[in-house]
N, C-alpha and C positions, 0 to 999 in steps of 0.2 A: 738507026732505023729500020733496018732489016730484022735485027734482033727481035725487035718489039712487034713487027707485024708478025714474025714467026712463034712468039710468044701469046699473041692473042688467037692467033689460028688454032694452035695444038690446045690452048686452056680451053676455048669453047668448044673445039671436039672432044675432049676428056669428058667435061660437063653433059654434053649432051649424049652420050656414051649412057648415061643414068638411065634413061628415058627406055631405052628399048631393054634393059637390064631388069627394069624395075618390073615390065611389063611381061616379056617373053621369058625370062628365066624363072627357073623352078623357084619358087618363095617358100612354099611348106612342104614338109616331109612328113607323111603319115604311114606308121606300119601297125597292122591288126595281127594279134595271134589267133590263128583258128586251132581251138583245143581238141576239137575230135580228130584232124588231122597230123596236129603239131608243126603243122605250117605257118608261114606268116605271108601277110598280103600287104603291099607295099605299093605304096603312090606318091609320087611329087606331082604338084599342080602348080603353075602359073599363074599370076592375075588374067592373064588373057584365057586359060584353061576354064577358070571358074566363071568368067564373063560367058563363055560361050556355052560352058555345061548349064547355066542357072537363070542367065538374064538375059540373052539373045532370043529373037523372036525366033519360034518353031524350035529352040532347043530340047533335048532329051528332058532334062529335069527343070523346064521353065514352070515358072509357080510350084517346085517342090517345096522351095524353103517357107513359103506362105503356110504349107499346110501342116509343117512342124508344129508338134505341141511340146514346145522345149520344159523342162523343169525347172524349179526356181533356182537349183543348184549351178545350171547351165545359165541363166539369165544373170545370175551372179556374176559368171565370168566374162560377160560380154563388153564390160567396160575395158577390161583390159585389151579384150579384141580390138575395140574402138579407138582406144588411146594407142596402140601400135600402128593402127592404119594412118591416125593423125601424123605420126612422127615420121612414117614415109611419104606422107603427101605435102609435109612441111620441110623435108629432105628435097624434095623435087623442086619445090618452089625456090629454095636456097640455090638449086643447080639452075633454075632460069635467072637469078640474079647474078651468078657468077658467070653466066654466058653474055650477059648484058655487061657487065663491069669488064670483061675480058674484052668484048669488042668494042665499046664505047668510049672506057676510061682508062686511063695511065695509072689509077691508084691498086696497084697490086696487093698492098696490105689488105685491103678491103676482102680481097678473094682471098687469103690466107684465112682471115676469122670466118668468112662464109664457108670454106671448106671444112674447117675443124668444126662449125658449128654443124654441118650438115652428118659428116661422120659419127658428131657425139649424136644426132637423132638417129640415126641409124643401130646404134649400140642401144640407145634406149628403145627401140623397136625390137630387139632381141629379147632385153631383159622384162619389156610389158608382156610380149607374147608369151615367152617361156615360162614364165615366173606367175602372172596372173590370171592367163588364160588357160595354156595348156598343161599345167600341172595336176591341176583337179583332173584331169582326163588320163593321163598317164599313173598316177599313183593308185588309181581306184575309187578315188571320192567320187568321180561322176562317170557313170557306166553309159554303154552305148544305147540302152534304153532309154535313159533320160533327154537322148534326142529327140523321140518320138518319132521314130521315122516308119514304124507300123501302127495302123490305127487301133488293130486288134492287141488289147494289153497280154493276154497271154503269152502270143507268139512275140509279140516285143518283147517281154520279160524275159525269153529264151534267148534271145540274142546275147544277152550277159553271160549266159551258160556257154557259148559257141565261140563271140567273139569278144576280143578285150584289146583297147588302144595300147601298144606300147611304146610307141613316138610318136610326137608331134610337136614338130621343131621348125623355127626358120632356118630355111637352107640356102643353095647357092645364090639366089638372086640377094641376100642379104649381105654375105661376104663379098661378090663382086662389086656391091654398092659402096661399100668400105675401101676396096679397092682403087675403085672409081675416084671418090674423093680425095682421098689419100694420094693418088695420082695428080690430081689438082694441087692439092698442097706443096706437094714436095717440088714439081715442075715452077710453081709461083715462088717459093722461097729460094729455090736456084736462081732466079731472075732478081729477085730482092737481093738476095747477097752478094750479087756482081755487081750490083747497081751503088751497093753502100761505097765502094772504092773508087767509083769512077767520079772524076770532077766535075763539078756541074757546068752548065754554058755560062752563068756569069763569071766562074773562075777562069774558062777558058779565053773568054773575052777579054778578062784583065789581064792575062798572061800573054796574049798577042799584043796589046798597048804596050806592055812592057818592053815586047819586043820591038 
């Protein structure tokens, strides 16, 4: 009985860690090269940083995204970005289910499959973001001017001369989420395997009657 309580508490806590990891850990890394100075601009953003910068009230860049005139090439990459975001959201939904099954159910095999599915969704997030969204930015297919950051066309075009995006990728949060869901998987498997060799309650009752 005590071991079941330990399993439930620990499994739920591990799965719960996915939410602060997804929200507060750096999830995107951007490296830009400044050709004039030969230096690099490095930035890591968490989902919380993005929210505070662009979507919260009185934020520095509030309404900034609405004024951007994206090129056709940038628009074509947005489905990849949206799909990777959906994978993250689906993985967090599975984390909620893992917590529910850990706390309210003894069906540990369900959590094995849920944690496997969540980890697979995070891997899919990596693939979709890095290949479908980020690659055109880093290989030069899409340039900084395509983002329409500045309204004046000539100045906007000059950005391509001075700034180039060299790295755009999923970073810490993605790796930590895989660790979290792998932790749930390994913890659950450890209990499932130990229970395989244990006699069932009916068998124990039968043994007692024979004695």
